[in-house]
C-alpha positions as CSV (number, residue, x, y, z in Angstrom):
1,M,-159.1,69.2,-88.9
2,H,-158.3,71.5,-91.8
3,F,-157.6,75.1,-91.0
4,A,-157.2,77.9,-93.6
5,T,-157.1,81.7,-94.0
6,I,-159.7,82.9,-96.5
7,Q,-160.4,86.3,-97.8
8,T,-164.0,87.4,-97.0
9,E,-166.0,90.6,-97.2
10,G,-165.0,91.2,-93.6
11,G,-161.3,90.7,-94.3
12,P,-159.0,87.7,-93.9
13,R,-160.6,85.1,-91.6
14,A,-159.3,82.0,-89.9
15,A,-161.6,79.2,-91.1
16,V,-162.1,75.5,-90.5
17,L,-163.4,72.9,-92.9
18,Q,-166.7,71.3,-91.8
19,G,-168.1,68.9,-94.3
20,K,-167.7,70.5,-97.7
21,H,-167.7,74.1,-96.5
22,Y,-165.3,76.3,-94.7
23,I,-166.6,78.0,-91.5
24,D,-165.7,81.6,-90.7
25,L,-164.7,81.2,-87.1
26,H,-164.7,84.9,-86.0
27,G,-168.0,85.4,-87.9
28,T,-169.5,82.5,-86.0
29,D,-168.1,83.4,-82.6
30,P,-166.8,87.0,-82.3
31,H,-164.8,85.9,-79.3
32,L,-162.5,84.0,-81.6
33,P,-159.7,85.9,-83.3
34,A,-159.9,86.5,-87.1
35,S,-156.2,85.6,-87.3
36,L,-155.2,82.0,-87.4
37,R,-151.8,82.7,-85.9
38,T,-153.5,84.6,-83.0
39,L,-155.8,81.6,-82.6
40,L,-152.8,79.3,-82.2
41,E,-151.2,81.7,-79.7
42,A,-154.4,81.6,-77.6
43,G,-153.8,77.9,-77.0
44,P,-155.9,74.7,-76.6
45,T,-158.9,76.5,-75.1
46,A,-159.3,78.7,-78.1
47,L,-158.8,75.7,-80.5
48,K,-161.5,73.8,-78.6
49,A,-163.8,76.8,-79.0
50,A,-163.0,76.9,-82.7
51,A,-163.9,73.2,-83.1
52,Q,-167.2,73.8,-81.3
53,A,-168.0,76.9,-83.4
54,A,-167.5,74.9,-86.6
55,Q,-170.2,72.5,-85.5
56,R,-172.8,75.1,-84.6
57,V,-176.1,75.0,-86.6
58,D,-175.8,78.8,-87.2
59,A,-172.1,78.6,-88.3
60,V,-171.2,81.2,-90.9
61,R,-170.2,79.5,-94.1
62,I,-167.7,81.0,-96.5
63,E,-168.9,81.1,-100.1
64,A,-167.5,78.5,-102.4
65,G,-164.8,79.9,-104.6
66,A,-163.5,82.4,-102.1
67,K,-159.8,83.3,-102.3
68,F,-157.4,81.2,-100.2
69,L,-154.6,83.2,-98.5
70,P,-151.5,81.6,-97.1
71,P,-152.8,79.6,-94.2
72,I,-150.5,81.6,-91.9
73,P,-150.1,84.9,-93.7
74,D,-148.1,86.5,-90.9
75,P,-145.6,84.0,-89.3
76,R,-142.9,85.4,-87.1
77,K,-140.4,83.0,-88.7
78,I,-140.1,81.0,-91.9
79,V,-137.2,78.5,-91.5
80,C,-136.1,76.2,-94.4
81,L,-133.9,73.2,-94.7
82,G,-131.7,72.6,-97.7
83,L,-130.5,69.2,-99.0
84,N,-132.8,67.3,-96.6
85,Y,-133.7,64.4,-98.9
86,R,-131.1,61.7,-99.6
87,D,-132.1,61.2,-103.2
88,H,-132.0,65.0,-103.8
89,A,-128.6,65.3,-102.3
90,A,-127.4,62.5,-104.5
91,E,-128.8,64.1,-107.7
92,T,-126.9,67.4,-106.9
93,G,-123.7,65.5,-106.1
94,A,-123.6,66.9,-102.6
95,P,-122.6,64.9,-99.6
96,I,-125.3,63.9,-97.1
97,P,-125.4,66.7,-94.5
98,K,-124.3,65.8,-91.0
99,E,-126.5,68.6,-89.6
100,P,-129.5,70.5,-91.0
101,V,-128.6,73.1,-93.6
102,L,-130.7,76.2,-92.7
103,F,-131.8,79.3,-94.5
104,S,-134.8,81.6,-94.2
105,K,-137.6,83.3,-96.2
106,Y,-139.5,86.4,-95.3
107,A,-143.3,86.7,-95.0
108,T,-143.3,88.9,-98.1
109,A,-142.5,85.8,-100.1
110,L,-145.8,84.1,-99.0
111,I,-148.7,83.6,-101.4
112,G,-151.7,81.3,-101.2
113,H,-153.3,78.6,-103.3
114,G,-154.1,80.0,-106.8
115,D,-151.9,83.1,-106.4
116,Q,-149.3,83.9,-109.1
117,I,-145.6,83.2,-108.8
118,V,-144.0,86.3,-110.2
119,L,-140.7,85.7,-112.0
120,P,-138.3,88.6,-111.1
121,P,-136.7,90.3,-114.1
122,V,-133.3,90.0,-112.4
123,S,-133.3,86.2,-112.5
124,Q,-133.3,83.9,-115.5
125,E,-133.0,80.6,-113.5
126,V,-136.1,80.2,-111.4
127,D,-136.5,76.6,-110.1
128,F,-139.3,74.6,-108.4
129,E,-139.2,72.6,-105.1
130,A,-142.0,70.7,-103.5
131,E,-141.9,70.7,-99.7
132,L,-143.7,69.5,-96.6
133,V,-144.2,72.5,-94.2
134,I,-144.4,72.1,-90.5
135,V,-146.7,74.5,-88.7
136,I,-145.7,75.2,-85.1
137,G,-148.5,75.2,-82.5
138,K,-146.7,75.9,-79.2
139,R,-143.8,78.0,-78.0
140,G,-140.6,76.1,-77.1
141,R,-136.9,76.2,-76.7
142,N,-134.2,73.5,-76.4
143,I,-136.8,70.8,-77.2
144,K,-135.9,67.1,-76.9
145,A,-136.6,65.1,-80.0
146,D,-138.9,62.7,-78.2
147,A,-141.1,65.6,-77.1
148,A,-141.0,67.6,-80.4
149,M,-144.3,66.4,-81.8
150,G,-146.1,68.1,-78.9
151,Y,-145.1,71.4,-80.5
152,V,-146.5,70.7,-83.9
153,F,-149.9,72.0,-84.8
154,G,-150.1,70.5,-88.3
155,Y,-148.7,70.4,-91.8
156,T,-149.3,72.2,-95.1
157,V,-148.1,72.0,-98.6
158,G,-145.2,74.3,-99.6
159,H,-143.3,75.3,-102.7
160,D,-139.8,76.6,-102.2
161,V,-139.4,78.7,-105.4
162,S,-135.7,79.3,-105.9
163,A,-133.7,81.8,-108.1
164,R,-130.6,79.5,-108.7
165,D,-128.5,82.2,-110.3
166,W,-128.8,84.3,-107.2
167,Q,-128.5,81.3,-104.8
168,L,-125.5,79.7,-106.4
169,K,-123.8,82.1,-108.8
170,K,-123.5,85.2,-106.7
171,D,-120.2,86.0,-104.9
172,Q,-119.9,83.5,-101.9
173,K,-123.3,82.2,-102.9
174,Q,-126.5,83.8,-101.6
175,W,-129.0,81.2,-100.4
176,M,-131.3,83.6,-98.6
177,A,-131.4,86.1,-101.5
178,G,-132.1,83.4,-104.0
179,K,-134.9,81.9,-101.9
180,T,-137.0,84.9,-100.7
181,F,-138.0,87.0,-103.7
182,D,-141.6,88.1,-103.4
183,T,-144.1,85.2,-104.2
184,F,-141.3,82.6,-103.7
185,A,-143.1,80.8,-100.8
186,P,-146.5,79.5,-101.9
187,T,-148.3,77.5,-99.1
188,G,-151.7,75.9,-98.6
189,P,-154.5,75.5,-99.3
190,A,-154.9,74.5,-95.7
191,I,-153.2,73.2,-92.6
192,V,-154.0,69.6,-91.7
193,T,-153.7,69.0,-87.9
194,T,-151.5,66.3,-86.5
195,D,-154.3,64.0,-85.5
196,E,-155.0,63.5,-89.2
197,V,-151.3,63.0,-90.0
198,P,-150.2,60.2,-87.6
199,D,-146.8,59.8,-89.4
200,P,-145.4,62.7,-91.4
201,Q,-142.5,60.5,-92.6
202,V,-144.5,58.3,-94.9
203,L,-146.2,60.9,-97.2
204,G,-146.0,60.8,-100.9
205,I,-144.8,64.1,-102.3
206,K,-145.1,65.2,-106.0
207,L,-144.7,68.3,-108.1
208,R,-146.3,68.6,-111.5
209,L,-145.2,71.3,-114.1
210,N,-147.9,71.9,-116.7
211,G,-149.3,68.4,-115.9
212,E,-146.0,66.6,-116.2
213,T,-144.7,65.0,-113.0
214,M,-141.2,66.4,-112.2
215,Q,-140.8,65.3,-108.6
216,D,-142.2,62.1,-107.1
217,S,-140.8,60.8,-103.8
218,N,-141.8,60.2,-100.2
219,T,-141.0,62.0,-96.9
220,K,-139.4,58.9,-95.7
221,Q,-136.4,60.0,-97.7
222,M,-135.9,63.0,-95.4
223,I,-132.4,63.0,-93.7
224,F,-133.6,64.9,-90.7
225,N,-137.2,64.1,-89.7
226,V,-139.7,66.4,-88.0
227,E,-138.5,65.6,-84.4
228,Q,-134.8,65.9,-85.3
229,T,-135.5,69.2,-87.1
230,L,-137.3,70.8,-84.2
231,A,-134.8,69.6,-81.7
232,Y,-132.0,71.1,-83.7
233,I,-133.5,74.5,-84.5
234,S,-134.9,75.1,-81.0
235,Q,-131.3,75.0,-79.8
236,I,-130.8,78.3,-81.7
237,F,-134.1,80.2,-81.3
238,T,-137.5,79.9,-79.7
239,I,-140.1,78.4,-81.9
240,E,-143.5,80.1,-81.7
241,P,-147.1,79.4,-82.7
242,G,-147.5,80.0,-86.4
243,D,-143.9,79.6,-87.4
244,L,-143.4,77.7,-90.7
245,I,-140.6,75.1,-91.2
246,F,-140.0,74.1,-94.8
247,T,-138.4,70.6,-94.6
248,G,-136.6,70.3,-97.9
249,T,-137.3,68.9,-101.4
250,P,-137.0,65.6,-103.2
251,P,-135.2,65.0,-106.5
252,G,-136.3,66.1,-109.9
253,V,-135.7,69.9,-109.5
254,G,-135.0,71.9,-112.7
255,I,-131.3,72.6,-112.0
256,A,-130.5,68.9,-111.8
257,R,-132.1,68.0,-115.1
258,K,-130.5,67.6,-118.5
259,P,-131.3,69.9,-120.1
260,Q,-132.1,72.2,-117.1
261,V,-135.7,73.3,-116.7
262,W,-136.6,76.8,-115.5
263,L,-140.0,78.2,-114.7
264,K,-141.4,80.5,-117.4
265,A,-144.4,82.7,-117.8
266,G,-147.5,80.7,-118.5
267,D,-146.5,77.6,-116.5
268,V,-148.7,76.1,-113.9
269,V,-147.1,74.3,-110.9
270,E,-148.9,71.9,-108.7
271,V,-147.5,70.5,-105.5
272,E,-149.3,67.5,-104.0
273,I,-148.7,65.8,-100.6
274,E,-150.5,62.7,-99.6
275,G,-153.3,63.6,-97.2
276,L,-152.6,67.3,-97.3
277,G,-154.0,68.4,-100.7
278,V,-152.8,70.1,-103.8
279,L,-151.2,73.6,-104.0
280,R,-151.6,75.1,-107.5
281,N,-150.0,78.3,-108.7
282,P,-149.7,79.9,-112.2
283,V,-146.4,81.6,-113.2
284,V,-146.2,85.1,-114.7
285,A,-143.4,87.4,-115.7
286,G,-142.5,90.3,-113.4
C-alpha cells in the first residue's frame, strides 16, 4: 500500500492510494486518526481498518493536485547514516566504515514533494544526496538483525540536503549543523509498505539535477543493510512508530565532482527510487 499525508480543507490528513486516487482515511472513517504517525502508533488493528476504509464505496477521495506534505510530518526522530555506500566512500577517499556513522536531522528540516528547498544565506556550498528512507512501524529496543524487518512499516524517498561548508569546514566539523537547516530533508511523496518492497537491498536509486543524472546506483551498494542498521541503532535508543532512518547516499554528489557542483536558485532536483516513486523539489534562495 501507498500511504501519504496530504493537505486538505480539513487540515493534514493521512491518506492511502486506492486505484488512481488518494483516500482521506479520517474523512472516510472518523474513528481513524488524521495523523499517519498516530495511525502507526495505534498498531495493526488500526492499519487493517485503514485498508478497509480505503475500499469503501463511500470513501472520501482527495482532489487531484492536492499538496503533498512529508509522509510523516512529525517524527519523534530522524536518524541518518553517513558514508553508507561503498562507491560513495570510495569517491570521497574515506575508508569503509566499520560501524554505522550516525547523525540526526530535526523535523523542522522536513518538506514534502513539490516544496521548495531554501538555500540559507550563510552557506555557499549546498549539496544533494539521494537516499532510501526507512519508516519504522513498531516500537523496539535491542533488536536482533534477523528480527529487524518486523519493525519496518515501509520506505520512502529522501533527499539529504547538505551544507558542506558547515558540515566539513567548521571547527571540529559540524555534521549535524550542516545537515539540518530548514527544508534540508525532503521526503515523499508516499510511503510504500514492506509487502510491496520484498527486498530493499536491490533498488535502483538516482538523482537528477535539472534533468541531468548526477547519481545512479543501487541499494545493494549499502555497507550496512536495513537489518544491520536497525540492530545497531536500537542498541542506543528505542525506535518508535514514525521514526525516519535515512540510509546514506550513493556516489555522484556535488562535493566529489570536478569541478564541484552546488545547488543554486532555480535548480530542480528529482530523486527516484525503484518502486517508490519520484521526489521533486525546486530550489530557491533564502
